[in-house]
N, C-alpha and C positions, 0 to 999 in steps of 0.2 A: 101170938107167934104164929102160930098156926094160919088164922085167918088173914094174915098179910100176907103168909107166903101163897094160899089159895088167890089173893088180890094180883100177885104178882106175877102168876103164870099167864103165857102168851097163848093168844087165842087165834082162831084164822083169820077175824078182823085185824089182829095187829100184823101179822105175817105180811097180808094182803097190803096193810098201808104200807109195812118197809120196802115191798119190792117195787109198789106205784111211783115210790118216792126219791126212785134212783134212774141215772141218766141210762143204765144198760139195760137192753132187750132180754127179756126174763120169758120164760114159755116153760111149758112141761107138757108131754105125748106119752101115747101109753105105745107099746110097743108094733104095734100096727100102723105107728104114727098119726094117730089120730088127737087132736088137740084135748087136752086136759085144764091150761090153764094159761093166761097171758098176762102180760101187767100192762098198765098205761101208756109207755112207751111203744109197745109192741103197737097197738092200737092208734096212736098217735103216728107212728112210721106208713103203718101199711093200710092205714084207714077201714079197720074191721073192727067190729066189738067183740068185747069178750062172750058174749050172750051167744052171737052169731056165730062164732069159729068155734064153742064148743062141738067135737065131733068132726070137723073138719079135719082135712087132710091139706098137706103142703101140695100137691098137686092140685088141690082146689083155691090155689091161691098165686104159686109160681110155674114160673113154667116149665115143662118136664125134665129137662136134663140138669135144671137149678134143683127140684125138688129131691130127683133119683139120688142128688149129692147129700141132700138133710138128711135122709134117710138110712142111706149106708153109714153117714156119720153116728146117726142113732145108735145102728146096729152094732159101731166098735165101742161106742159107749158104753151101751147096756151090757157087753161081755166081759168089758176090762175092769169092772168093779169098783174103778175109781175114777178121777177124771180125766178128761181126756182134750187136749187141747187142738182146736181146727181153725183156718181161715176159710172164713164162708164167704162168697158171693150173694149178695141180695139188691131188688132193684130200689132206685131212689129216685127224689126227684129228679136230680143233675146229672143223672146216668146209675151205672154200678157201683152199689160202696162197697167196701170191706172190712168186713166184720172179724174179731179174735174171739171165738166161741170156746169156753169152756163147757164141755158138758159131761154128767154124772147121774150112774142109774141109782133111782129109788128102789130099794129094797123092800121086800116083805117080808114077813115075820116067817118062812121057811130061809129065809136069807137069800131068794131067785129075785131079779129084775123086776118090775110091773111097769117101769116106766124111766123116763129120762127126762132131766131138765137141764136145760141150757141157758146157759149168761153169756149175753153177746155185748162186745164194745167195739163202735166203729173208729175203725182206725182209717178210714178213706183219704183223709187231711194227709197221713204221716206217708202213704203208701204211694200217694200221689207224687209228695214232695220226693219221696226218692224215686219214682220214676222219673220224674225229671232232673234228678241227679245222674240218673245212670244215662238218661238222653243227653244230658251236656256232656255227661263224659266221652261217651259217642262220639258228637262231634266234633268235643276237643281232639280226643285222638284222632279222627282221621285229618283235623286241622294240622297235626301234628305231623301226622305223616306228609301232607302234602309238602309241610314246610320241610319237612327234613329231605323230601324229594329233590325241593326247590334248592335248600342248602347243598345238597350231593352234588346237583347238577351245575349249579356258581362253582361250587371246589373242584369240577372237572375243568373247568373254564379258566377259573386262577392258576390250577396245575398248568393247562396248554400255554397262557400268557407267561407264565413263570419260564416256561421251556425256550420260551419264545424269545424273553426275554436275554434268559443264558445263554441260548445258541447264536442267534441273530445278533445279538451289539455286543457279545463277546470278540467274536470272528473281529469289523471293523475296529474295534479297541485294540486290538492285538496290532492289527496292519501300522495305525497310527503310533502307535510304539514303538513297532518294529522300524516301521519307515523312517521313522524321528530319528531314532538311535542309527541307522545308517548314515544319515546327512551326515550328522556327529562326526561317525568315525571316517567317512572319505570325503567330506566335502568342509570338513569347519574350517581347513585354512582357505576357503573361499567365502566366507562368511564373513561377518564383523563381529565384535562383542557381541551385540544388540538383536543380531541374528541368531545364535547360538544359546543367547537369554530364552530367545522366542522359544527353540527348539526342546529347551529343556523345561517349559514353563508347559510345552504340549504334551512331554512327555510326564511331569506331576500330573497333569488334569484327568489323561488317560490312566494313570495307574488308579486315581482317586473316584475315576467312576468305574472301573473295574470292583475297586470296595465298595462302592454305593450299590453297584448292583449283588456284591454277596450278603451285604447287609438287609436288603430287602427282601430276597428270597430266602434269607433265613428267618426275618419277621416275618412273614410268609406261612412257614413251615411252623412255627411254634404254635398256631392257632389250626393245626392240621393233622399231625401227626395223631398216631394215637398213645395215649399215655399207658405207660407200663411200670407200675408202682413197685419199688424195692426198698429195703434199707440201704440205706447213702453215711457212707462215713465223710464227711464234709470236711473234716481234717485232715484228711490225704488228699480231696481234690484239690482246695486250698492250697495247701503245699506244692503239691505238680505244678499249677498253675503260676506259684509265683518261682517256683526254680525257672519255669520256662520263661517269663518275663527277663528275669534275673540276668538268664545267658543271652540273652538278646541286647543288654544295656550291661554288661558287667562295668563298666567303670562307675556304675550310679552305688550312690550309699544310702542305703534303704534297710533301716532299722523296723524288721518282721515280727510279730507277733502272733502266732496261731493258736486258739486253744483247743489244749486237747481234748480226744472222746464228743465231737459234735456228730450228732447222728439224726437223721430224720428218715421218714420214706418220700418216696417218688420217681419221678424219671429219673433214670440216670443221664441221660443225654440230656435232655431239658433244662435237667439243674446244671449240669456241668455249662453248659450255656450260658445262662442266665449269673453264675459264680463267675464263669469268664470275663463279661462283661462288666461285673462289679468291681471285679480285682484291676483288671486292665482300666477302669475309671481312676479308681484312687491311684494305680499306677502314672497313669499320664496325668492326673492334676496337681500331683505330689514333684512333676519333673522340675519345680523351681527352684524346690526347698535344699537348702546346702546337708543338711540329712533328716530325708524322707520317713516318716512314720505312716506305717501300715497293721493296723491290728483286725484281727477276726476272731469273731467270740459268738459269743451269746447270752441271752439273760432270760427268765421267767416273765409271762406276762396273763395271770390267770390260768395258772397251771399251764402254760404253752410256752413251749420253747418258740424264744425271737431270736434271729440270728442277725450279726449285724458286721458291715463292713464299714471301719472308721478311718479316716487318712487326716492326715494335716496339710494338706494342699491350699490350693486358691478356695474351695468351699464355693458358695453360691447366695444370692439375696434370697431370702427364704419366703420373700412376696411373691416372688417369681415360683414358688415350690410346684405348682400346679401344673407347671408346663414342663417341669423336668421328664415325665415319661410321655409324654408324644412326640410321635417320630417327628423327625426335623425341627423340632424346638432345641437352638441353642443359646444357652446363659453366659458363654463366653463368646469371644471372636475366634474365625478359623486363625488368622494370624498367631493368636495365642496360643492356641490349644486346637491340633486336629481332631477330624474327627466327620462323621457323616451324622449325628444327632439321631441315632436309630438304637444306640447300644441299650439305652434304660428304656424304651419303650421294648424291647425283644426281654427283659427283666420282668417287665411288669405283666405281658401277654403270659410268660412262663410260671409265673408266681398266683395269678387270676385260673390259671390254668388247672393248678393242685389245689384252688379251694383257699387260699394266702392272702395275705395282705403285703403290701410293701408302703411304706414312707421315709423321711429323711428329714436330717437336721442340721443346720450349718449356721455357721457364722462367717461373712465375706474375709478372704483372707487366713482363717484358722484350723481351714479344714471343714469335713463334711463326714457325716456317717447314716448310712443307709439300711435301715430296718429290713426286715422281712420275714414272714413264715410260710410254712409250707401244710405237711400232715400236721392233724392232731396228735397229742402223746397217744388216745387209746388206739391210733392206726397202727402206731410205731410200735407198741404193747404187743399187738394181733400181728402183726408183722413177724416181729421177732422172735412170736409164740410160732409162727408158720415154718421161721428158718430153722429154730430148735426142732421142730415136728421133722425135717428134712434130716 
């Protein structure tokens, strides 16, 4: 047994074989920086033999600034009493290489350091990749800044255009409507039935044009205003909108159902704009029903609240669902249902700005249901927590 233990002892040859069969660079230097030992990987990388390097210093092999750094790191390791990690730069065939180096002191019988051993692993590929990522990010940030500046400039142009549309086109429309009304009031006895009809059609179209301008401006603003998120009582909002619609048409019979305690997080004004358009849509398309039904509620999908507005009105052909949310796209004739075809486009933009989704289901003649999501339950709970803290 004792003979086997003697054979199992590791000698200098075995240790040298071990360090020579590793891809790391391994070396040993005394406290004055003179080389005592290097492995084969060191020989290969720096084109020097272990016999020739004994007694040499880093200043004999590398540029002075680089050698000074190596020696300074050796001294830190010698005083540390244990392993210390550095990133060091050394020459390579294709330019400077970066090494992750572990240095530790070799201690004598007196407990004092007499040499420093270093084990260096080439991490150049990783560092270069990191540098490429940093450069890419810098370029990307620059592109984002440039694109943001372009978008801000475009937004200013759109604002100017919107103001021009609002200011310059409304005045002639008001004139058209006003003068046609004067003609009807003061000269209707001089006009035949056809002339009066033409004037009334002129008034109707001037009113429609003004409404179209309002809708276009609202559509534009939904993509430009800053989102101000807060907890929203959707139940109270829906009831308020329905109350206003019922007040405008008190003779209509509409069966209304609004689920209690509907809450989510979003921009109050934008969400009201979306709800106004969805509920007004349901109100309009149930106009031909003897008893109209409008239901506003919610359900859960993947633990997220999904809200819906359902009606029993005209519905639409589901084959054309993709056109519903496009501006000016109408699935019913203007003779049957008035409108500019912008309302649902406004709803979609509001929902998308909140990071949500919107879709619809319908059977022609049996009504339609519009589903939408806004903020996630996590956002809602965080907002409620903030509200409680206040």
